[in-house]
Jmol script that loads the backbone (N, CA, C; Angstrom):
load data "model"
ATOM      1  N   MET A   1      -0.036  -2.953 -14.989  1.00  0.00           N
ATOM      2  CA  MET A   1       0.515  -2.283 -13.777  1.00  0.00           C
ATOM      3  C   MET A   1       2.203  -2.764 -13.740  1.00  0.00           C
ATOM      4  N   ILE A   2       2.812  -1.779 -13.197  1.00  0.00           N
ATOM      5  CA  ILE A   2       4.483  -2.236 -12.941  1.00  0.00           C
ATOM      6  C   ILE A   2       4.374  -2.402 -11.522  1.00  0.00           C
ATOM      7  N   ARG A   3       4.988  -3.369 -10.996  1.00  0.00           N
ATOM      8  CA  ARG A   3       5.224  -3.672  -9.551  1.00  0.00           C
ATOM      9  C   ARG A   3       6.740  -3.470  -9.373  1.00  0.00           C
ATOM     10  N   HIS A   4       7.100  -2.361  -8.740  1.00  0.00           N
ATOM     11  CA  HIS A   4       8.616  -2.193  -8.633  1.00  0.00           C
ATOM     12  C   HIS A   4       9.105  -2.611  -7.031  1.00  0.00           C
ATOM     13  N   MET A   5      10.076  -3.828  -7.047  1.00  0.00           N
ATOM     14  CA  MET A   5      10.428  -4.550  -5.841  1.00  0.00           C
ATOM     15  C   MET A   5      11.832  -4.182  -5.467  1.00  0.00           C
ATOM     16  N   VAL A   6      12.132  -3.529  -4.436  1.00  0.00           N
ATOM     17  CA  VAL A   6      13.558  -3.466  -4.146  1.00  0.00           C
ATOM     18  C   VAL A   6      13.984  -4.250  -2.832  1.00  0.00           C
ATOM     19  N   LEU A   7      14.845  -5.032  -2.714  1.00  0.00           N
ATOM     20  CA  LEU A   7      15.291  -5.755  -1.637  1.00  0.00           C
ATOM     21  C   LEU A   7      16.597  -5.205  -1.291  1.00  0.00           C
ATOM     22  N   THR A   8      16.903  -5.005   0.268  1.00  0.00           N
ATOM     23  CA  THR A   8      18.115  -4.304   0.604  1.00  0.00           C
ATOM     24  C   THR A   8      18.903  -5.229   1.626  1.00  0.00           C
ATOM     25  N   LYS A   9      20.119  -4.951   1.420  1.00  0.00           N
ATOM     26  CA  LYS A   9      21.040  -5.740   2.503  1.00  0.00           C
ATOM     27  C   LYS A   9      21.531  -4.457   3.135  1.00  0.00           C
ATOM     28  N   PHE A  10      20.963  -4.015   4.306  1.00  0.00           N
ATOM     29  CA  PHE A  10      21.383  -2.942   5.163  1.00  0.00           C
ATOM     30  C   PHE A  10      22.764  -3.168   5.934  1.00  0.00           C
ATOM     31  N   LYS A  11      23.589  -2.438   5.984  1.00  0.00           N
ATOM     32  CA  LYS A  11      24.710  -2.715   6.778  1.00  0.00           C
ATOM     33  C   LYS A  11      24.321  -2.923   8.188  1.00  0.00           C
ATOM     34  N   PRO A  12      24.923  -3.656   9.011  1.00  0.00           N
ATOM     35  CA  PRO A  12      24.696  -3.888  10.472  1.00  0.00           C
ATOM     36  C   PRO A  12      24.479  -2.753  11.152  1.00  0.00           C
ATOM     37  N   GLU A  13      25.330  -1.806  10.889  1.00  0.00           N
ATOM     38  CA  GLU A  13      25.328  -0.450  11.830  1.00  0.00           C
ATOM     39  C   GLU A  13      24.486   0.548  11.407  1.00  0.00           C
ATOM     40  N   THR A  14      23.693   0.171  10.242  1.00  0.00           N
ATOM     41  CA  THR A  14      22.566   1.124   9.867  1.00  0.00           C
ATOM     42  C   THR A  14      21.369   1.033  11.025  1.00  0.00           C
ATOM     43  N   ASP A  15      21.096   1.940  11.661  1.00  0.00           N
ATOM     44  CA  ASP A  15      19.966   2.089  12.548  1.00  0.00           C
ATOM     45  C   ASP A  15      18.513   2.104  11.837  1.00  0.00           C
ATOM     46  N   GLU A  16      17.421   1.751  12.692  1.00  0.00           N
ATOM     47  CA  GLU A  16      16.174   1.836  12.261  1.00  0.00           C
ATOM     48  C   GLU A  16      15.564   3.126  12.062  1.00  0.00           C
ATOM     49  N   THR A  17      16.196   4.342  12.713  1.00  0.00           N
ATOM     50  CA  THR A  17      16.130   5.755  12.371  1.00  0.00           C
ATOM     51  C   THR A  17      16.273   6.025  10.828  1.00  0.00           C
ATOM     52  N   THR A  18      17.360   5.585  10.478  1.00  0.00           N
ATOM     53  CA  THR A  18      17.714   5.749   8.984  1.00  0.00           C
ATOM     54  C   THR A  18      17.062   5.104   8.315  1.00  0.00           C
ATOM     55  N   ILE A  19      16.678   3.769   8.312  1.00  0.00           N
ATOM     56  CA  ILE A  19      15.761   2.930   7.615  1.00  0.00           C
ATOM     57  C   ILE A  19      14.456   3.687   7.383  1.00  0.00           C
ATOM     58  N   ARG A  20      13.964   4.118   8.630  1.00  0.00           N
ATOM     59  CA  ARG A  20      12.709   4.428   8.627  1.00  0.00           C
ATOM     60  C   ARG A  20      12.792   6.119   7.952  1.00  0.00           C
ATOM     61  N   HIS A  21      13.596   6.752   7.932  1.00  0.00           N
ATOM     62  CA  HIS A  21      13.766   7.935   7.230  1.00  0.00           C
ATOM     63  C   HIS A  21      13.743   7.684   5.717  1.00  0.00           C
ATOM     64  N   ILE A  22      14.536   6.702   5.306  1.00  0.00           N
ATOM     65  CA  ILE A  22      14.359   6.393   3.907  1.00  0.00           C
ATOM     66  C   ILE A  22      12.909   5.819   3.459  1.00  0.00           C
ATOM     67  N   PHE A  23      12.332   4.939   4.280  1.00  0.00           N
ATOM     68  CA  PHE A  23      11.084   4.557   3.761  1.00  0.00           C
ATOM     69  C   PHE A  23      10.025   5.751   3.874  1.00  0.00           C
ATOM     70  N   ASP A  24      10.106   6.333   4.795  1.00  0.00           N
ATOM     71  CA  ASP A  24       8.949   7.499   5.116  1.00  0.00           C
ATOM     72  C   ASP A  24       9.282   8.500   4.004  1.00  0.00           C
ATOM     73  N   GLY A  25      10.523   8.659   3.485  1.00  0.00           N
ATOM     74  CA  GLY A  25      10.690   9.783   2.363  1.00  0.00           C
ATOM     75  C   GLY A  25      10.107   9.118   1.064  1.00  0.00           C
ATOM     76  N   LEU A  26      10.413   7.726   0.714  1.00  0.00           N
ATOM     77  CA  LEU A  26       9.745   7.220  -0.362  1.00  0.00           C
ATOM     78  C   LEU A  26       8.357   7.218  -0.366  1.00  0.00           C
ATOM     79  N   CYS A  27       7.917   6.746   0.834  1.00  0.00           N
ATOM     80  CA  CYS A  27       6.183   6.652   0.868  1.00  0.00           C
ATOM     81  C   CYS A  27       5.735   8.096   0.648  1.00  0.00           C
ATOM     82  N   ALA A  28       6.131   9.135   1.164  1.00  0.00           N
ATOM     83  CA  ALA A  28       5.754  10.559   0.791  1.00  0.00           C
ATOM     84  C   ALA A  28       5.864  10.880  -0.570  1.00  0.00           C
ATOM     85  N   LEU A  29       7.031  10.490  -1.108  1.00  0.00           N
ATOM     86  CA  LEU A  29       7.196  10.695  -2.700  1.00  0.00           C
ATOM     87  C   LEU A  29       6.139  10.055  -3.482  1.00  0.00           C
ATOM     88  N   VAL A  30       5.961   8.989  -3.127  1.00  0.00           N
ATOM     89  CA  VAL A  30       4.991   8.010  -3.974  1.00  0.00           C
ATOM     90  C   VAL A  30       3.374   8.815  -3.657  1.00  0.00           C
ATOM     91  N   ALA A  31       3.070   9.239  -2.651  1.00  0.00           N
ATOM     92  CA  ALA A  31       1.994   9.966  -2.588  1.00  0.00           C
ATOM     93  C   ALA A  31       1.543  10.947  -3.387  1.00  0.00           C
ATOM     94  N   THR A  32       2.759  11.742  -3.757  1.00  0.00           N
ATOM     95  CA  THR A  32       2.707  12.869  -4.853  1.00  0.00           C
ATOM     96  C   THR A  32       2.897  12.493  -6.093  1.00  0.00           C
ATOM     97  N   LEU A  33       3.055  11.302  -6.616  1.00  0.00           N
ATOM     98  CA  LEU A  33       3.394  10.986  -8.020  1.00  0.00           C
ATOM     99  C   LEU A  33       2.018  10.449  -8.725  1.00  0.00           C
ATOM    100  N   PRO A  34       1.674  10.966  -9.777  1.00  0.00           N
ATOM    101  CA  PRO A  34       0.434  10.342 -10.506  1.00  0.00           C
ATOM    102  C   PRO A  34       0.950   9.120 -10.870  1.00  0.00           C
ATOM    103  N   GLY A  35       0.225   8.130 -10.894  1.00  0.00           N
ATOM    104  CA  GLY A  35       0.351   6.738 -11.341  1.00  0.00           C
ATOM    105  C   GLY A  35       1.066   5.922 -10.470  1.00  0.00           C
ATOM    106  N   ALA A  36       1.417   6.392  -9.356  1.00  0.00           N
ATOM    107  CA  ALA A  36       2.090   5.702  -8.372  1.00  0.00           C
ATOM    108  C   ALA A  36       1.383   5.483  -7.237  1.00  0.00           C
ATOM    109  N   SER A  37       1.428   3.984  -6.424  1.00  0.00           N
ATOM    110  CA  SER A  37       0.626   3.889  -5.339  1.00  0.00           C
ATOM    111  C   SER A  37       1.174   2.554  -4.651  1.00  0.00           C
ATOM    112  N   GLY A  38       0.372   2.246  -3.524  1.00  0.00           N
ATOM    113  CA  GLY A  38       0.562   0.904  -2.816  1.00  0.00           C
ATOM    114  C   GLY A  38       1.915   0.666  -2.232  1.00  0.00           C
ATOM    115  N   PHE A  39       2.670   1.917  -1.724  1.00  0.00           N
ATOM    116  CA  PHE A  39       3.921   1.779  -1.121  1.00  0.00           C
ATOM    117  C   PHE A  39       3.854   0.961   0.155  1.00  0.00           C
ATOM    118  N   VAL A  40       4.557  -0.062   0.163  1.00  0.00           N
ATOM    119  CA  VAL A  40       4.789  -1.017   1.514  1.00  0.00           C
ATOM    120  C   VAL A  40       6.336  -1.231   1.662  1.00  0.00           C
ATOM    121  N   ALA A  41       6.704  -1.065   2.884  1.00  0.00           N
ATOM    122  CA  ALA A  41       8.146  -1.483   3.248  1.00  0.00           C
ATOM    123  C   ALA A  41       8.218  -1.981   4.538  1.00  0.00           C
ATOM    124  N   GLY A  42       9.258  -2.786   4.802  1.00  0.00           N
ATOM    125  CA  GLY A  42       9.584  -3.108   6.192  1.00  0.00           C
ATOM    126  C   GLY A  42      10.518  -4.286   6.000  1.00  0.00           C
ATOM    127  N   PRO A  43      11.121  -4.617   7.205  1.00  0.00           N
ATOM    128  CA  PRO A  43      11.985  -5.920   7.485  1.00  0.00           C
ATOM    129  C   PRO A  43      11.160  -7.230   7.018  1.00  0.00           C
ATOM    130  N   SER A  44      12.227  -8.120   6.599  1.00  0.00           N
ATOM    131  CA  SER A  44      11.674  -9.335   6.190  1.00  0.00           C
ATOM    132  C   SER A  44      11.303 -10.042   7.611  1.00  0.00           C
ATOM    133  N   GLU A  45      10.267 -11.023   7.546  1.00  0.00           N
ATOM    134  CA  GLU A  45       9.637 -11.810   8.662  1.00  0.00           C
ATOM    135  C   GLU A  45       9.426 -13.022   8.037  1.00  0.00           C
ATOM    136  N   SER A  46      10.039 -13.549   6.994  1.00  0.00           N
ATOM    137  CA  SER A  46       9.906 -14.687   6.420  1.00  0.00           C
ATOM    138  C   SER A  46      10.246 -16.144   7.435  1.00  0.00           C
ATOM    139  N   PRO A  47       9.254 -17.025   7.461  1.00  0.00           N
ATOM    140  CA  PRO A  47       9.592 -18.051   8.341  1.00  0.00           C
ATOM    141  C   PRO A  47      10.416 -18.841   7.462  1.00  0.00           C
ATOM    142  N   GLU A  48      10.534 -18.779   6.164  1.00  0.00           N
ATOM    143  CA  GLU A  48      11.536 -19.751   5.338  1.00  0.00           C
ATOM    144  C   GLU A  48      13.136 -19.197   5.717  1.00  0.00           C
ATOM    145  N   GLN A  49      13.328 -18.130   6.078  1.00  0.00           N
ATOM    146  CA  GLN A  49      14.692 -17.652   6.512  1.00  0.00           C
ATOM    147  C   GLN A  49      15.560 -17.936   5.260  1.00  0.00           C
ATOM    148  N   MET A  50      15.109 -17.422   4.061  1.00  0.00           N
ATOM    149  CA  MET A  50      16.009 -17.668   2.915  1.00  0.00           C
ATOM    150  C   MET A  50      16.324 -16.131   2.432  1.00  0.00           C
ATOM    151  N   GLU A  51      16.456 -15.261   3.322  1.00  0.00           N
ATOM    152  CA  GLU A  51      16.812 -14.001   2.986  1.00  0.00           C
ATOM    153  C   GLU A  51      18.220 -13.609   2.085  1.00  0.00           C
ATOM    154  N   ARG A  52      19.259 -14.513   2.332  1.00  0.00           N
ATOM    155  CA  ARG A  52      20.406 -14.446   1.877  1.00  0.00           C
ATOM    156  C   ARG A  52      21.181 -13.053   2.174  1.00  0.00           C
ATOM    157  N   GLY A  53      20.721 -12.579   3.356  1.00  0.00           N
ATOM    158  CA  GLY A  53      21.425 -11.292   3.581  1.00  0.00           C
ATOM    159  C   GLY A  53      20.501 -10.099   3.432  1.00  0.00           C
ATOM    160  N   TYR A  54      19.473 -10.075   2.492  1.00  0.00           N
ATOM    161  CA  TYR A  54      18.474  -9.199   2.325  1.00  0.00           C
ATOM    162  C   TYR A  54      17.792  -9.066   3.655  1.00  0.00           C
ATOM    163  N   THR A  55      17.639  -7.654   4.121  1.00  0.00           N
ATOM    164  CA  THR A  55      17.145  -7.540   5.483  1.00  0.00           C
ATOM    165  C   THR A  55      15.697  -6.811   5.524  1.00  0.00           C
ATOM    166  N   HIS A  56      15.615  -5.917   4.425  1.00  0.00           N
ATOM    167  CA  HIS A  56      14.292  -5.340   4.173  1.00  0.00           C
ATOM    168  C   HIS A  56      13.864  -5.189   2.877  1.00  0.00           C
ATOM    169  N   ALA A  57      12.887  -4.692   2.567  1.00  0.00           N
ATOM    170  CA  ALA A  57      12.152  -4.619   1.312  1.00  0.00           C
ATOM    171  C   ALA A  57      11.253  -3.566   0.999  1.00  0.00           C
ATOM    172  N   PHE A  58      11.026  -2.977  -0.056  1.00  0.00           N
ATOM    173  CA  PHE A  58       9.832  -2.052  -0.390  1.00  0.00           C
ATOM    174  C   PHE A  58       9.339  -2.560  -1.832  1.00  0.00           C
ATOM    175  N   VAL A  59       8.065  -2.164  -2.095  1.00  0.00           N
ATOM    176  CA  VAL A  59       7.219  -2.420  -3.111  1.00  0.00           C
ATOM    177  C   VAL A  59       6.357  -1.000  -3.555  1.00  0.00           C
ATOM    178  N   ILE A  60       6.379  -0.873  -4.690  1.00  0.00           N
ATOM    179  CA  ILE A  60       5.643   0.431  -5.202  1.00  0.00           C
ATOM    180  C   ILE A  60       4.782  -0.093  -6.496  1.00  0.00           C
ATOM    181  N   ASP A  61       3.637   0.103  -6.717  1.00  0.00           N
ATOM    182  CA  ASP A  61       3.063  -0.109  -7.852  1.00  0.00           C
ATOM    183  C   ASP A  61       2.850   1.072  -8.869  1.00  0.00           C
ATOM    184  N   PHE A  62       3.022   0.865 -10.108  1.00  0.00           N
ATOM    185  CA  PHE A  62       2.966   1.964 -11.224  1.00  0.00           C
ATOM    186  C   PHE A  62       1.899   1.569 -12.174  1.00  0.00           C
ATOM    187  N   GLU A  63       1.239   2.608 -12.634  1.00  0.00           N
ATOM    188  CA  GLU A  63       0.016   2.376 -13.631  1.00  0.00           C
ATOM    189  C   GLU A  63       0.594   1.854 -15.078  1.00  0.00           C
ATOM    190  N   CYS A  64       2.071   2.507 -15.278  1.00  0.00           N
ATOM    191  CA  CYS A  64       2.621   2.346 -16.434  1.00  0.00           C
ATOM    192  C   CYS A  64       4.131   2.343 -16.469  1.00  0.00           C
ATOM    193  N   TRP A  65       4.779   2.032 -17.409  1.00  0.00           N
ATOM    194  CA  TRP A  65       6.395   2.482 -17.457  1.00  0.00           C
ATOM    195  C   TRP A  65       6.600   3.732 -17.454  1.00  0.00           C
ATOM    196  N   ALA A  66       5.931   4.585 -17.902  1.00  0.00           N
ATOM    197  CA  ALA A  66       6.030   6.163 -17.838  1.00  0.00           C
ATOM    198  C   ALA A  66       6.094   6.691 -16.432  1.00  0.00           C
ATOM    199  N   ALA A  67       5.162   6.027 -15.547  1.00  0.00           N
ATOM    200  CA  ALA A  67       5.080   6.501 -14.123  1.00  0.00           C
ATOM    201  C   ALA A  67       6.168   6.020 -13.382  1.00  0.00           C
ATOM    202  N   LEU A  68       6.680   4.916 -13.800  1.00  0.00           N
ATOM    203  CA  LEU A  68       7.921   4.412 -12.914  1.00  0.00           C
ATOM    204  C   LEU A  68       9.145   5.171 -13.536  1.00  0.00           C
ATOM    205  N   GLU A  69       9.112   5.679 -14.743  1.00  0.00           N
ATOM    206  CA  GLU A  69      10.354   6.473 -15.201  1.00  0.00           C
ATOM    207  C   GLU A  69      10.172   7.958 -14.452  1.00  0.00           C
ATOM    208  N   THR A  70       8.949   8.380 -14.374  1.00  0.00           N
ATOM    209  CA  THR A  70       8.911   9.723 -13.487  1.00  0.00           C
ATOM    210  C   THR A  70       9.455   9.478 -12.290  1.00  0.00           C
ATOM    211  N   TYR A  71       9.077   8.441 -11.400  1.00  0.00           N
ATOM    212  CA  TYR A  71       9.784   8.235 -10.142  1.00  0.00           C
ATOM    213  C   TYR A  71      11.333   7.989 -10.232  1.00  0.00           C
ATOM    214  N   ALA A  72      11.495   7.366 -11.284  1.00  0.00           N
ATOM    215  CA  ALA A  72      13.099   6.982 -11.374  1.00  0.00           C
ATOM    216  C   ALA A  72      14.065   8.410 -11.364  1.00  0.00           C
ATOM    217  N   VAL A  73      13.517   9.086 -12.143  1.00  0.00           N
ATOM    218  CA  VAL A  73      14.313  10.501 -12.191  1.00  0.00           C
ATOM    219  C   VAL A  73      14.012  11.649 -11.372  1.00  0.00           C
ATOM    220  N   HIS A  74      12.902  11.330 -10.498  1.00  0.00           N
ATOM    221  CA  HIS A  74      12.693  12.554  -9.670  1.00  0.00           C
ATOM    222  C   HIS A  74      13.697  12.847  -8.599  1.00  0.00           C
ATOM    223  N   PRO A  75      14.035  13.988  -8.331  1.00  0.00           N
ATOM    224  CA  PRO A  75      15.150  14.550  -7.342  1.00  0.00           C
ATOM    225  C   PRO A  75      15.124  13.794  -5.917  1.00  0.00           C
ATOM    226  N   ASP A  76      13.807  13.710  -5.456  1.00  0.00           N
ATOM    227  CA  ASP A  76      13.779  13.071  -4.166  1.00  0.00           C
ATOM    228  C   ASP A  76      13.911  11.756  -3.948  1.00  0.00           C
ATOM    229  N   HIS A  77      13.688  11.002  -5.410  1.00  0.00           N
ATOM    230  CA  HIS A  77      14.105   9.627  -5.304  1.00  0.00           C
ATOM    231  C   HIS A  77      15.452   9.344  -5.357  1.00  0.00           C
ATOM    232  N   LEU A  78      16.072  10.281  -6.185  1.00  0.00           N
ATOM    233  CA  LEU A  78      17.710  10.086  -6.454  1.00  0.00           C
ATOM    234  C   LEU A  78      18.396  10.639  -5.054  1.00  0.00           C
ATOM    235  N   ALA A  79      17.666  11.204  -4.404  1.00  0.00           N
ATOM    236  CA  ALA A  79      18.396  11.716  -3.010  1.00  0.00           C
ATOM    237  C   ALA A  79      18.382  10.761  -2.108  1.00  0.00           C
ATOM    238  N   LEU A  80      17.077  10.185  -1.962  1.00  0.00           N
ATOM    239  CA  LEU A  80      16.876   9.005  -0.968  1.00  0.00           C
ATOM    240  C   LEU A  80      17.588   7.619  -1.438  1.00  0.00           C
ATOM    241  N   GLY A  81      17.701   7.425  -2.786  1.00  0.00           N
ATOM    242  CA  GLY A  81      18.444   6.464  -3.280  1.00  0.00           C
ATOM    243  C   GLY A  81      19.856   6.628  -2.819  1.00  0.00           C
ATOM    244  N   ALA A  82      20.313   7.713  -2.812  1.00  0.00           N
ATOM    245  CA  ALA A  82      21.707   7.872  -2.388  1.00  0.00           C
ATOM    246  C   ALA A  82      21.973   7.535  -1.091  1.00  0.00           C
ATOM    247  N   ILE A  83      21.026   7.830  -0.237  1.00  0.00           N
ATOM    248  CA  ILE A  83      21.393   7.545   1.184  1.00  0.00           C
ATOM    249  C   ILE A  83      21.019   5.998   1.269  1.00  0.00           C
ATOM    250  N   LEU A  84      20.154   5.377   0.500  1.00  0.00           N
ATOM    251  CA  LEU A  84      20.049   3.858   0.720  1.00  0.00           C
ATOM    252  C   LEU A  84      21.306   3.251   0.141  1.00  0.00           C
ATOM    253  N   VAL A  85      21.850   3.525  -0.881  1.00  0.00           N
ATOM    254  CA  VAL A  85      23.141   2.897  -1.334  1.00  0.00           C
ATOM    255  C   VAL A  85      24.244   3.188  -0.163  1.00  0.00           C
ATOM    256  N   ASP A  86      24.261   4.275   0.275  1.00  0.00           N
ATOM    257  CA  ASP A  86      25.311   4.545   1.517  1.00  0.00           C
ATOM    258  C   ASP A  86      25.217   3.707   2.629  1.00  0.00           C
ATOM    259  N   ASN A  87      23.871   3.014   2.875  1.00  0.00           N
ATOM    260  CA  ASN A  87      23.715   2.259   3.901  1.00  0.00           C
ATOM    261  C   ASN A  87      23.509   0.859   3.702  1.00  0.00           C
ATOM    262  N   THR A  88      23.927   0.337   2.393  1.00  0.00           N
ATOM    263  CA  THR A  88      23.817  -0.965   2.101  1.00  0.00           C
ATOM    264  C   THR A  88      25.059  -1.618   2.130  1.00  0.00           C
ATOM    265  N   VAL A  89      25.171  -2.917   2.363  1.00  0.00           N
ATOM    266  CA  VAL A  89      26.422  -3.835   2.215  1.00  0.00           C
ATOM    267  C   VAL A  89      26.902  -3.744   0.831  1.00  0.00           C
ATOM    268  N   GLY A  90      28.143  -3.113   0.529  1.00  0.00           N
ATOM    269  CA  GLY A  90      28.612  -3.122  -0.822  1.00  0.00           C
ATOM    270  C   GLY A  90      28.001  -2.041  -1.673  1.00  0.00           C
ATOM    271  N   GLY A  91      27.252  -0.951  -1.190  1.00  0.00           N
ATOM    272  CA  GLY A  91      26.706  -0.003  -2.030  1.00  0.00           C
ATOM    273  C   GLY A  91      25.827  -0.712  -2.971  1.00  0.00           C
ATOM    274  N   ILE A  92      25.665  -0.404  -4.071  1.00  0.00           N
ATOM    275  CA  ILE A  92      24.774  -0.728  -5.072  1.00  0.00           C
ATOM    276  C   ILE A  92      24.449  -2.144  -5.161  1.00  0.00           C
ATOM    277  N   ASP A  93      25.703  -3.005  -4.691  1.00  0.00           N
ATOM    278  CA  ASP A  93      25.553  -4.474  -4.596  1.00  0.00           C
ATOM    279  C   ASP A  93      24.773  -4.874  -3.476  1.00  0.00           C
ATOM    280  N   GLY A  94      24.396  -4.329  -2.619  1.00  0.00           N
ATOM    281  CA  GLY A  94      23.447  -4.433  -1.456  1.00  0.00           C
ATOM    282  C   GLY A  94      22.005  -4.234  -1.842  1.00  0.00           C
ATOM    283  N   LEU A  95      21.768  -4.160  -3.203  1.00  0.00           N
ATOM    284  CA  LEU A  95      20.517  -3.775  -3.679  1.00  0.00           C
ATOM    285  C   LEU A  95      19.908  -4.779  -4.690  1.00  0.00           C
ATOM    286  N   LEU A  96      18.689  -5.295  -4.695  1.00  0.00           N
ATOM    287  CA  LEU A  96      18.136  -5.916  -5.757  1.00  0.00           C
ATOM    288  C   LEU A  96      16.744  -5.261  -6.152  1.00  0.00           C
ATOM    289  N   VAL A  97      16.873  -5.019  -7.411  1.00  0.00           N
ATOM    290  CA  VAL A  97      15.750  -4.352  -8.112  1.00  0.00           C
ATOM    291  C   VAL A  97      15.092  -5.216  -9.082  1.00  0.00           C
ATOM    292  N   LEU A  98      13.457  -5.443  -8.882  1.00  0.00           N
ATOM    293  CA  LEU A  98      12.661  -6.253  -9.846  1.00  0.00           C
ATOM    294  C   LEU A  98      11.635  -5.541 -10.148  1.00  0.00           C
ATOM    295  N   ASP A  99      11.251  -5.362 -11.550  1.00  0.00           N
ATOM    296  CA  ASP A  99      10.011  -4.513 -12.036  1.00  0.00           C
ATOM    297  C   ASP A  99       9.311  -5.724 -12.764  1.00  0.00           C
ATOM    298  N   LEU A 100       8.278  -5.887 -12.355  1.00  0.00           N
ATOM    299  CA  LEU A 100       7.267  -6.881 -13.085  1.00  0.00           C
ATOM    300  C   LEU A 100       6.170  -6.222 -13.610  1.00  0.00           C
ATOM    301  N   ASP A 101       5.917  -6.730 -14.712  1.00  0.00           N
ATOM    302  CA  ASP A 101       4.693  -5.985 -15.609  1.00  0.00           C
ATOM    303  C   ASP A 101       3.530  -7.017 -15.346  1.00  0.00           C
ATOM    304  N   VAL A 102       2.728  -6.456 -14.247  1.00  0.00           N
ATOM    305  CA  VAL A 102       1.699  -7.497 -13.734  1.00  0.00           C
ATOM    306  C   VAL A 102       0.473  -7.210 -14.737  1.00  0.00           C
ATOM    307  N   ARG A 103       0.018  -8.324 -15.297  1.00  0.00           N
ATOM    308  CA  ARG A 103      -1.135  -8.296 -16.171  1.00  0.00           C
ATOM    309  C   ARG A 103      -2.354  -8.877 -15.262  1.00  0.00           C
ATOM    310  N   VAL A 104      -3.376  -7.952 -14.890  1.00  0.00           N
ATOM    311  CA  VAL A 104      -4.532  -8.402 -14.249  1.00  0.00           C
ATOM    312  C   VAL A 104      -5.805  -8.705 -15.049  1.00  0.00           C
TER     313      VAL A 104
END
end "model"
wireframe off; spacefill off
backbone 0.3
color backbone group
C-alpha cells in the first residue's frame, strides 16, 4: 500500500470555504478511483505545535504505485491541485508531499 501525505501552508487569507472545497473535491475524486481509499483531511491539532507553518494535511491510501499515478494525472486532481497551489504560501513551496510504501 502507498500512503500519500500532503501537508499545506495555507495563506492566512484562505478561508475555510475554499479549504473545504479543495478537500471535498479530493474526497469525491478518491471515491471514484479504483485502488484509492482512506481519504482524511483537516487542520493540525497537534499538542506538540511543531507544524512549522503547515496548517492542514490530507492523506490518501493507494493499493499500488499505478493507482497513485492514475490519481496524479487525473484532470480533477490537476484542477484541485492548481487551486491548492494558488492558496498556499509561496505556491508549490507551501506544500510538502510524501509517499510511503507501507508494508503490512
